[in-house]
matplotlib code that plots the C-alpha trace (Angstrom):
import matplotlib.pyplot as plt

x = [14.0, 16.5, 18.7, 17.8, 20.4, 19.5, 22.7, 25.3, 26.5, 30.1, 30.0, 33.3, 31.3, 28.0, 27.1, 28.2, 30.8, 29.4, 31.2, 29.2, 31.7, 31.9, 34.3, 35.5, 33.8, 30.6, 27.7, 27.1, 30.1, 28.9, 25.4, 24.1, 22.4, 23.8, 20.7, 19.9, 22.9, 25.5, 29.0, 31.0, 30.4, 29.6, 33.4, 34.1, 35.6, 34.3, 31.7, 33.1, 30.6, 28.6, 28.3, 28.2, 24.9, 25.0, 26.5, 30.7, 32.4, 34.4, 37.8, 40.5, 43.2, 41.1, 41.6, 39.0, 39.3, 37.5]
y = [197.9, 200.3, 198.3, 196.4, 196.1, 195.9, 196.8, 193.5, 192.6, 191.4, 188.3, 185.8, 183.9, 182.1, 179.3, 176.7, 177.3, 179.7, 181.7, 184.4, 186.4, 190.1, 191.2, 194.8, 197.2, 195.2, 197.2, 194.7, 195.7, 198.0, 198.0, 195.5, 196.3, 195.4, 194.7, 190.9, 190.2, 187.6, 188.6, 186.3, 185.4, 181.7, 181.4, 182.4, 185.7, 188.9, 191.1, 195.0, 197.6, 197.9, 194.7, 193.6, 191.9, 188.2, 185.3, 186.4, 189.9, 191.3, 191.0, 193.2, 191.2, 188.1, 186.3, 182.9, 180.2, 181.7]
z = [44.8, 45.2, 44.6, 41.3, 38.8, 35.7, 33.6, 32.5, 36.2, 34.1, 35.9, 35.0, 32.9, 31.6, 29.7, 29.6, 32.5, 34.6, 37.1, 39.0, 40.6, 39.4, 37.5, 37.5, 36.7, 37.7, 38.4, 41.9, 43.3, 46.6, 45.3, 48.3, 51.3, 54.4, 56.3, 56.3, 54.5, 55.5, 57.3, 54.4, 50.8, 49.6, 49.5, 53.1, 52.0, 54.5, 52.8, 52.6, 55.0, 51.6, 50.6, 46.2, 45.0, 44.5, 46.5, 45.7, 47.2, 44.7, 45.6, 43.9, 41.7, 42.6, 39.3, 37.9, 35.3, 32.2]

ax = plt.figure().add_subplot(projection="3d")
ax.plot(x, y, z, "-o")
ax.set_aspect("equal")
plt.show()
């Protein structure tokens, strides 16, 4: 589709301790479509007008355990 990402999504971590939050400079950030997107992500964070691809919206300055 139009918003497919083929580059490494730069998630915080993968197997065995999976954390699918995007980290900067993930190509998923601001690459989604607002059409049919939920108003907030899985963490309850409001999505931007141009949402990120995936369950989590990127938030600058947010850290996640690796």
